[in-house]
C-alpha positions in Angstrom: -5.5 -41.5 21.4 -7.1 -38.7 22.9 -4.4 -36.4 23.6 -6.1 -33.6 25.6 -7.7 -34.3 29.2 -11.2 -35.1 28.2 -13.1 -37.0 25.0 -16.2 -37.3 23.4 -16.4 -40.0 20.9 -19.4 -41.5 19.3 -21.1 -44.5 17.2 -22.5 -44.9 14.4 -23.7 -48.5 14.4 -26.5 -50.5 11.7 -27.6 -53.1 15.2 -27.6 -53.7 18.8 -24.2 -53.2 20.2 -22.1 -56.6 20.3 -19.4 -57.1 22.4 -18.4 -60.7 20.5 -17.9 -59.2 17.1 -15.9 -56.3 18.8 -12.0 -56.3 17.4 -9.1 -53.1 18.8 -6.8 -52.5 16.7 -3.4 -52.0 19.1 -2.5 -48.6 18.7 1.0 -48.7 18.7 1.4 -51.6 16.2 4.6 -51.6 14.7 3.5 -52.1 10.5 1.2 -49.1 11.3 3.9 -47.1 11.8 1.6 -43.9 13.4 3.7 -41.9 15.2 2.0 -41.2 18.4 2.5 -37.4 19.9 3.6 -38.3 22.9 5.1 -36.9 25.7 4.0 -39.9 28.4 3.0 -43.3 29.0 -0.9 -44.1 27.9 -3.6 -44.3 29.6 -4.9 -47.4 28.2 -8.2 -49.6 28.6 -7.9 -53.5 29.8 -9.5 -53.5 25.9 -7.2 -51.6 24.3 -3.7 -53.8 26.1 -5.9 -56.9 25.1 -5.9 -55.0 21.3 -4.2 -57.4 18.3 -1.6 -56.3 15.1 -3.0 -55.5 12.2 -1.2 -58.6 10.6 -2.9 -60.7 12.7 -5.9 -59.7 13.5 -9.3 -61.0 12.4 -11.1 -60.4 8.6 -14.1 -61.4 8.8 
């Protein structure tokens, strides 16, 4: 979650990007109960919208 107009995200990886191995956890998973300081509805990417709950996420 970014609460500013601009954010730069850097990923440190040990190998090439492999989208088939990427997983996304729902930003608003009720089991994680993270209180996000939101005033408006978030703008989510398709990838973030398709996230899984922590309980149902694949473990590897």
